[in-house]
C-alpha positions as CSV (number, residue, x, y, z in Angstrom):
1,M,0.2,-0.2,-0.1
2,N,0.7,3.5,-0.7
3,P,2.4,5.1,2.7
4,I,-0.2,7.4,4.5
5,V,1.4,11.0,4.4
6,L,1.0,13.6,7.6
7,Y,1.6,16.7,7.9
8,V,3.4,18.7,10.8
9,N,4.8,21.8,10.6
10,P,8.5,21.9,11.1
11,L,7.2,25.3,14.2
12,W,5.6,22.9,16.6
13,R,8.7,21.4,18.0
14,R,8.7,22.0,21.4
15,K,11.2,20.7,24.1
16,G,8.6,18.3,25.5
17,V,8.7,14.7,25.0
18,H,7.7,14.1,21.3
19,S,5.7,11.4,19.4
20,P,7.8,8.1,19.2
21,L,5.8,8.5,15.7
22,M,8.1,11.2,15.0
23,Q,11.4,9.3,15.8
24,P,12.3,8.7,12.5
25,W,12.1,12.4,11.8
26,W,13.3,13.9,15.7
27,G,15.0,11.5,16.9
28,N,14.6,9.2,19.8
29,P,12.0,11.0,22.1
30,Y,14.3,9.8,25.2
31,E,17.3,10.5,27.0
32,K,19.4,8.3,28.0
33,I,18.5,8.3,31.5
34,S,15.5,7.0,30.6
35,L,17.8,3.5,30.2
36,F,14.9,1.1,28.5
37,S,12.9,3.4,26.5
38,W,16.1,5.1,25.3
39,E,17.8,1.7,24.2
40,M,14.3,0.3,23.0
41,F,14.1,3.3,20.3
42,D,17.8,3.7,19.8
43,A,17.5,-0.2,18.3
44,Y,14.0,-0.2,16.8
45,S,12.0,2.7,14.3
46,F,9.0,2.8,13.4
47,N,8.6,1.1,9.6
48,T,8.4,4.4,7.1
49,A,7.5,2.5,4.1
50,Y,3.9,2.9,5.5
51,Y,3.9,6.7,6.6
52,T,5.8,10.0,5.6
53,L,5.7,13.1,7.0
54,V,5.6,16.4,5.0
55,D,5.9,20.2,6.3
56,D,3.8,21.1,2.7
57,I,0.4,20.8,3.5
58,T,-0.8,20.4,0.2
59,K,0.6,17.2,0.2
60,A,-0.6,15.8,3.1
61,D,-3.6,12.7,3.7
62,M,-3.6,13.6,7.7
63,V,-2.5,16.3,10.3
64,F,-0.2,14.2,12.5
65,V,-0.1,16.6,16.1
66,P,3.3,15.5,17.4
67,Y,3.1,15.0,20.4
68,R,1.1,13.0,23.1
69,H,-2.5,14.2,24.1
70,N,-1.8,13.9,27.6
71,W,1.4,16.1,27.5
72,L,-0.8,18.5,25.3
73,L,-3.4,18.6,28.2
74,K,-0.9,19.6,30.9
75,F,2.2,21.7,29.0
76,D,0.5,23.1,26.0
77,R,-2.9,23.2,24.9
78,N,-2.3,26.2,22.9
79,L,0.0,23.9,20.4
80,L,-2.7,21.5,20.4
81,E,-5.5,23.7,19.7
82,E,-3.4,25.2,16.9
83,C,-2.6,21.2,15.2
84,I,-6.4,21.0,15.2
85,R,-7.2,24.7,13.6
86,T,-4.9,24.2,10.9
87,A,-6.2,20.8,9.8
88,E,-10.4,22.1,9.9
89,E,-9.1,25.0,7.6
90,K,-7.8,22.5,5.4
91,N,-10.7,20.0,5.8
92,L,-8.0,17.6,6.7
93,P,-8.2,14.3,9.4
94,I,-6.1,14.4,12.4
95,L,-4.4,11.9,13.8
96,L,-3.5,12.3,17.4
97,D,-1.0,10.3,20.0
98,G,-3.2,9.2,22.3
99,L,-0.6,6.6,24.3
100,A,-1.2,6.8,28.0
101,D,-2.2,4.7,30.5
102,I,-4.6,7.4,31.6
103,E,-6.7,8.0,28.0
104,Y,-8.5,11.0,28.2
105,P,-11.5,11.6,25.9
106,V,-11.4,13.0,22.6
107,G,-13.8,15.4,21.0
108,G,-14.6,15.9,16.8
109,K,-15.5,13.5,14.6
110,N,-12.7,14.3,12.3
111,I,-10.0,13.1,15.0
112,F,-8.7,9.6,15.1
113,V,-6.5,8.2,17.9
114,L,-4.0,5.8,18.3
115,R,-4.8,4.3,21.4
116,C,-3.4,1.5,24.2
117,G,-6.0,0.9,26.4
118,G,-9.5,1.1,27.3
119,Y,-12.0,-1.2,27.8
120,R,-14.2,-2.9,25.2
121,F,-17.7,-2.2,26.7
122,K,-16.5,1.7,27.0
123,T,-16.5,2.1,22.9
124,E,-14.7,5.5,21.4
125,P,-15.3,6.2,17.9
126,N,-11.7,6.7,15.9
127,S,-9.5,4.5,17.9
128,I,-7.1,2.4,16.4
129,H,-6.0,0.5,19.3
130,I,-1.7,-0.6,18.7
131,P,0.5,-2.4,21.5
132,L,2.7,-0.9,23.9
133,A,6.1,-0.5,22.9
134,T,7.8,-3.1,24.3
135,D,11.9,-3.7,23.8
136,D,12.6,-6.9,22.2
137,L,14.1,-8.9,25.8
138,L,15.3,-12.2,23.3
139,E,18.1,-9.6,21.4
140,R,17.9,-8.2,24.5
141,T,19.4,-10.0,26.7
142,R,20.0,-13.3,25.4
143,A,21.6,-12.5,21.6
144,G,18.0,-13.3,20.3
145,Q,18.3,-16.7,20.9
146,L,15.4,-18.4,21.2
147,S,15.1,-21.2,24.2
148,I,12.1,-23.7,23.2
149,R,11.2,-25.2,27.3
150,K,10.2,-28.9,27.0
151,K,6.7,-29.9,28.8
152,K,6.8,-31.6,31.7
153,E,4.7,-33.6,33.9
154,G,2.7,-32.5,37.5
155,K,1.8,-29.2,38.3
156,P,3.0,-26.8,36.1
157,T,4.8,-23.0,36.9
158,I,3.6,-19.8,36.9
159,G,5.9,-17.2,36.9
160,F,5.6,-13.4,37.7
161,A,7.7,-10.3,38.4
162,A,6.5,-7.1,39.0
163,W,5.0,-4.5,41.4
164,T,2.7,-6.4,43.5
165,K,3.1,-4.7,47.2
166,M,1.6,-1.5,48.8
167,S,2.8,0.4,52.0
168,L,-0.1,0.9,54.9
169,K,-0.5,4.4,53.5
170,Q,-0.6,3.1,49.5
171,R,-3.6,0.9,50.7
172,L,-5.5,3.7,52.2
173,V,-4.9,5.6,49.4
174,T,-6.1,3.2,46.4
175,M,-9.5,2.1,48.5
176,I,-11.2,5.3,48.8
177,K,-9.9,6.4,45.1
178,E,-11.5,2.7,44.4
179,L,-14.6,3.2,46.2
180,S,-16.6,4.7,43.4
181,I,-15.5,1.6,40.9
182,S,-16.5,-0.9,43.8
183,V,-19.7,0.3,44.3
184,R,-20.6,0.3,40.6
185,G,-19.0,-3.1,40.0
186,V,-22.3,-4.7,42.7
187,F,-24.1,-3.2,40.4
188,D,-22.8,-4.1,36.9
189,E,-20.1,-6.5,37.4
190,K,-18.2,-5.2,34.3
191,Y,-17.1,-2.6,35.9
192,R,-15.0,-4.1,38.3
193,A,-12.8,-4.9,35.1
194,C,-11.7,-1.2,35.8
195,R,-10.1,-1.8,39.4
196,K,-6.1,-0.3,39.9
197,G,-3.7,-2.8,38.7
198,I,-2.0,-3.5,41.7
199,L,-5.4,-4.6,43.1
200,W,-5.8,-7.6,40.4
201,R,-2.1,-8.4,40.7
202,R,-2.3,-9.2,44.4
203,E,-5.5,-11.0,44.3
204,V,-4.5,-13.4,41.4
205,I,-0.9,-13.7,43.2
206,D,-3.4,-14.8,46.3
207,I,-5.4,-17.1,44.5
208,I,-2.2,-19.4,42.6
209,R,-0.6,-19.4,46.3
210,R,-3.9,-20.8,48.1
211,S,-4.0,-23.3,45.0
212,P,-2.5,-27.1,44.9
213,L,-3.1,-27.3,41.1
214,V,-0.7,-24.8,40.6
215,A,3.2,-23.9,41.9
216,L,4.2,-20.2,41.9
217,N,7.6,-18.2,41.0
218,L,6.6,-15.3,42.2
219,R,9.5,-12.2,42.6
220,E,7.6,-9.1,44.0
221,R,8.5,-6.2,43.5
222,R,7.3,-2.9,45.7
223,S,7.6,-0.2,43.2
224,F,7.5,0.1,39.2
225,S,11.1,-1.1,38.3
226,A,11.2,0.2,34.5
227,N,11.5,3.7,35.9
228,P,14.7,5.1,37.1
229,K,12.8,7.0,39.3
230,T,10.6,4.0,41.8
231,A,13.2,1.2,40.8
232,E,14.4,-0.3,44.0
233,G,17.6,-1.2,42.6
234,D,19.5,-1.7,40.0
235,M,17.7,-1.9,36.6
236,R,19.4,-3.7,34.8
237,K,19.8,-7.0,37.5
238,L,16.0,-6.0,38.1
239,Q,15.1,-6.8,34.1
240,E,17.8,-10.0,34.5
241,E,15.6,-11.5,37.1
242,M,12.0,-10.6,35.4
243,V,13.7,-12.2,32.1
244,N,15.0,-15.5,34.2
245,T,11.8,-15.6,36.1
246,I,9.5,-16.1,33.0
247,L,11.9,-18.1,31.0
248,E,12.4,-20.7,34.0
249,S,8.8,-21.1,34.3
250,D,6.2,-23.1,32.4
251,Y,3.6,-20.1,31.9
252,A,4.1,-16.1,32.5
253,L,1.2,-14.5,33.9
254,D,0.2,-11.1,31.8
255,V,-2.1,-8.8,34.3
256,R,-3.0,-5.3,33.4
257,G,-0.9,-2.2,34.8
258,D,-2.1,1.4,35.8
259,G,-4.0,1.1,32.8
260,N,-6.2,-1.4,31.1
261,N,-3.1,-2.6,29.0
262,S,0.2,-4.9,29.6
263,A,3.5,-4.3,28.4
264,R,4.2,-7.3,30.3
265,L,2.2,-9.0,27.1
266,H,4.6,-8.4,24.5
267,E,7.9,-9.4,27.0
268,I,6.6,-12.2,27.1
269,L,6.0,-13.1,23.8
270,S,9.7,-12.0,22.9
271,L,10.7,-14.5,25.1
272,G,8.9,-17.3,23.2
273,R,7.1,-18.1,26.3
274,I,3.0,-18.9,26.4
275,P,1.4,-16.1,28.6
276,V,-1.6,-16.5,31.1
277,I,-3.2,-13.1,30.4
278,V,-6.3,-11.9,33.2
279,D,-8.5,-9.9,30.7
280,T,-10.2,-6.9,31.9
281,E,-12.1,-6.3,29.4
282,R,-9.1,-5.4,26.9
283,N,-8.8,-4.5,23.9
284,F,-6.4,-6.7,22.1
285,P,-4.2,-4.8,19.7
286,F,-4.4,-5.8,15.7
287,K,-7.6,-9.1,17.3
288,D,-8.8,-9.2,13.6
289,K,-4.8,-10.6,12.4
290,V,-3.8,-12.3,15.1
291,D,-5.4,-15.5,17.0
292,Y,-4.2,-15.4,20.3
293,S,-4.9,-18.7,20.7
294,S,-2.3,-20.2,18.9
295,F,0.0,-18.7,21.7
296,S,-1.5,-17.6,24.9
297,I,-4.4,-18.9,27.8
298,I,-6.6,-16.1,28.0
299,I,-9.2,-16.1,31.5
300,D,-11.6,-13.4,31.6
301,F,-11.5,-11.5,34.9
302,R,-15.0,-12.8,35.5
303,D,-13.3,-16.5,36.0
304,V,-10.0,-15.4,37.5
305,H,-10.7,-17.7,40.8
306,R,-11.0,-20.4,38.6
307,L,-7.0,-19.8,36.8
308,P,-5.5,-22.5,38.8
309,E,-8.0,-24.7,37.2
310,I,-7.6,-24.0,34.3
311,V,-4.3,-24.0,33.3
312,A,-3.5,-26.7,35.2
313,E,-5.9,-28.7,33.0
314,F,-4.8,-27.0,29.7
315,H,-0.9,-28.0,30.6
316,K,-2.1,-31.5,31.4
317,N,-3.7,-32.0,27.8
318,V,-1.2,-30.3,25.6
319,S,0.6,-32.4,24.0
320,P,4.4,-31.9,24.1
321,E,4.2,-31.1,20.5
322,R,1.6,-28.1,20.7
323,Y,3.0,-27.0,24.0
324,E,6.3,-26.2,22.2
325,E,4.5,-25.2,18.7
326,M,2.9,-22.5,21.0
327,Q,6.3,-21.0,22.4
328,R,7.1,-20.6,18.8
329,N,4.2,-19.1,17.7
330,A,4.1,-16.4,20.4
331,R,8.1,-15.5,19.1
332,E,6.8,-15.1,16.0
333,A,3.8,-13.0,17.1
334,Y,5.6,-10.5,19.0
335,V,8.2,-9.9,15.7
336,K,4.9,-10.0,12.7
337,Y,2.8,-7.9,14.5
338,F,4.1,-6.3,18.1
339,R,7.4,-5.1,17.7
340,I,8.0,-1.5,16.9
341,D,9.4,-2.0,13.9
342,A,6.8,-4.3,12.6
343,M,3.3,-2.6,14.1
344,I,2.9,0.2,12.2
345,R,1.8,-1.5,9.0
346,F,-1.2,-3.1,10.9
347,A,-2.2,0.5,12.8
348,I,-1.6,1.7,9.4
349,E,-4.3,-0.7,7.2
350,E,-6.5,0.2,10.6
351,L,-6.5,3.8,10.2
352,L,-6.7,3.4,5.9
353,R,-9.8,1.2,6.7
354,I,-11.8,3.5,9.5
355,L,-11.5,6.2,7.1
356,K,-13.3,5.4,4.5
C-alpha cells in the first residue's frame, strides 16, 4: 500500500517528549536517563514504508499532532488547538497520539486516535488500538537465541515478577480512590474490570498461592522497576531477574498495569513463552489479524478464581508438540505484529479502513 502522508509544521516542535512516531525524523524521544525506553528506540524504529512526513500541507492526507495528547493537555493546550485549527482550515482529518495509561476523551468526529488501553464495553469512535512499545528482550538479554521449554509432567509453574506490594498509606489511598468503582461493580459486574492493576495482581497471586494445582514462581516488587525514579535497585539486575522468572516458568502471568493494557504481555511474547492473560475487558491490538489462542491462555476476569484450574487442565491436555509450537508462535507474533518495527503497518491499515 502507498504510505499515508502526515503533515507536521516544523514550528510545532517543543522541548518536551515528542510522540515516538516522530522518531524517524526528530530522533529518539527519550534521554539516556530513561534507560530502557531510550535503548528500545535506539534499536528499533517505526517503518516509514507505511507513513511519511511532509511540511507542505497541500501534499498531506492528514495532520499529525507531534506530541502525546496527555502531554499537550498538561503543558501546551495552545499547540493542540493550533494543530486542530490547521486541519479544520484545510478540511483534513487529524491523527492524534493518545497512548497513555490514563486516556483522556477526545472530541471531534474528524480526529483519529492511537490508543493502547481502554475497555471493550466503553467504545470510542475513531480509535486505533496498537501495542505498548516494548523492547525485544530476547535480542536484548539473550542475543536473540530462542530457548524452547520442554513440557514437564505434573504441576505447572506460573512465573511473575512485578510490582505487587503496597505500603499501608498506598493501600488506604487506593481504597478511597477505588470506592466508586467498587460500588458500581456491585450493580454492573463489568465495571469490576476497572479496578487498579496492582489490586488485580494481588488477588491473582493470592489465588495461585492457595491452589494445590499450580506452582508460583514469584518475584514481588514494591515499586515500578522500569523507571529510574521508582526502581528499587539496579534496573539491569531487576530486568534480568524478570527475564529469568519468565524463562524458568512453564507459563508467564500477564495482569494489567495502571492502564488497561500490559507491556508485560509483549515482553513475554518476545521471549517465546506462553502468557496466561487475565482479560479485564482489554482491547487486544490487531485482534482481527492475530490469533491470540495460538500462543496464549486467556482468562476472563470474572473467572479469575478458576485460573489455577484452567491452567492445570490446559497443561495436562496439551501435547508436548503443541506446547512447544505455542512458544514459537508467541515469538513469531511478537516479531511480526507487536515489535516497534512491525506494528505501524497494521496500525496504518486499520486507520485507512476506518477513514473510508
